N, C-alpha and C positions, 0 to 999 in steps of 0.2 A: 281762253280769252283772245279775241281777234283784234280788238281795238286797243291801241296804246293807252296807257294811263293818262288821264286828263291833266293838262297843265304840266306836261313833261316834254323833254327833248333829249335826243341822242347827242352826246358830245364826243367829238373825234379829235384826239390830240395826235398830230401827225408831223412828220418831217417833210420839209419842202426842199427839193434839190435845187442846185444852182440853175440859172436860166437855161444854159445850153443843154444840160441833161434833161430838164423838163420839156424843152422843145423837141428833143430827140424822142422822148417817150410819146409825145403827142403825134409825131410823124409815124412812129411805129404803130401806134394804135389806129391811126387813120388808115394805114395800109391794110388793116384787118377788117375794115368796115364791109359788111355784106348783109344780105337779107337774113342771115343766121345769127347776127350779133344784136344784142339788146341796146348797146351804147358803145361809143368810142370817146376817147379824150378829144377835147377841142381847144384846150388852153385857156378857156374862158369860164364857163360854168362847170366844166369837168376837166380837171388838170392833174398832173402827176403829183402824187403824195404817198408817203409811206406811213400807214397807221401804226402808232405805238400802243395806244390804249383807247378804247371806245366803250362807253356805257351810257345808260339812260339816267337822267337826273330830273328832279322837279325843277321847274323854271325858277323857283325861289332860291334854289341852291347854287345857281350859276355864279354869283359873286364869290362864294366860298371855293368853288371849283377853280376859278381864275386865280384867286389869291394863293391857293395851295399849289397850283401848277407853277406859278411864278416862283414860289419858294424852292421847288424842286429844280427849276431850270436856271436860277440866277447865277449859280456857280459852275454850270456845266461847261466843260471844255469840248472843243470840236473833236470829231472822230471820223473814221472812214466807214462808209457803207460800201461793202465789197460785192460787186455783181458776180453771181455764181451761175446764172443760166435762166431758164424759163420753166414755168410749171402750169399745168392745167389742174384745177381743183375739182373735187367731187361736186362742188356747187356750180361748176361750169364757168368759173372765172379763169381767164388766162393772164398770168402774172410774170413780171420780171422778178427773179429771185435774188435775195441778198444773204450774205453770211450772217448767221445768228451769233453776232459778236458779244463779248462780255459787256461792251459799252451799251449796246442796245438792250440786252437783258437787264442790266442794272438800271437803265432808264425806265424800262417798263415796270420793274418791280418797285421803284421809288414812286412812280405815279400811282400805281395800285395802292401802295401803302398809304399815301397821302389823300387819296380821293375816294376809295371804295366805301367809306363810312357815310358819304353824302348821297349815295345812290338811292333811287326810289324803289321801294319794295324789294330790298336785297334778298330776303328769304324766298321770294317767289318772283323772280325776274320775268318780265314780259318776253315771250319768244319772238325775237326780232327777225325780220326778213332775211338778214344776212347770216343767221345761225344755221348754216347748212354744212353737212347733213344733220347736224345736232346730235352727235354721239353722246354716250354717257359722260365721257371726259369733258366734252364741250358744255354739257349741262352743269357739271360740277364747277367748272371754271366760271360759268355765268352766275351761279349762285354765290360763289366766293368773291368774284371781282367785278361782275357785270359784263366782262368781255370773254366771249367763248374761246378766243385764240390766245389765251394767256398761258404763261409758264411753259410747260413742255410742248404745247401746241402753237406757241408763238412762231410765226413764219414771216420774217421781214420781207416785204414785197411791195411792188408798185403795180396796181391793177391796170391792164391795158384794155380789156373788154370782158364781157360776159356773153356766153352763147345761150340761145333759146333752148328750151327743153326739147331733147330729141335731135338737136342740130349741132352737137359738138363734133368737130372733125375727128376722124379716126386717128390721124397723126398730128403731132404738134405743128402749128404753122411754121413755115420755114422763114426765118428772119436772117438778114445779113449779119455776120459776126461784127459786133460793135462793143466798145468798152463803155459800160454804164455805171462804173464805180464813181463815187463822189463823196465829198465832205458836205454835210448839210449847210444850206444857206440859213435856214431858220426852222423853228418849231412853232407850229400854229395851233390854236384852239378854234375849232369850227363847230357850228351846229351841223348835224347830218340828218338826212331824210330817213325814212323807215327801212331803206335798203343799205344804209350806211354811207351814202354818197354825200360829200360835204357841200354846203351851199352858202353859209354865212360865217365870215371870219369874226371871232370875238376878241382875239388877242394874238400877238405875234412876238416871238422872242428871237432876236438875232443871236446866233451862236458865235462866240469869240474864239479866236485861236488861242492855244495855251501860251502862257507867258514864257518868254525865252530868257 
């Protein structure tokens, strides 16, 4: 099946970094722009975000997705997203890598638990454009949760760019040493296109600091 299910949409629940970190990510991404890249961040239609959970839902289920996401996030305390380096994926994405912390794992698992039952065609998920390279474990995760990078494959990251087929550099791009750790500003629910790129905000949850 090559055409996505009718009247459905990909929902991306993602962490938004503070403005200064987001701006730095955009600048790093812009520095990578070349004839070999498919896109770079611009801070407008393409901006820094860290996906926690993403899956396809029927349009009619969006209100339930928003309600259940709100229930997961309403008592969430802030936490640190710790920068660990950079990574080039098999799918040709170049990313900023972050520590797979207990806080992030727990958040993803809570979202999966509360949202997976609302997915469209859960037993036979549509093969999305971002399911690359789509290994057996990715397929298992997609059937179970809707998101191929769930559980053991979860890799907290902020995407900077994606390279065209056959044009991935042999060595990782050299970037100046910079601290990109942060505490999230908010967690947002977005509609995403067929490649997983977010384009329309549906809701936003500002994260509060733990009570002292």
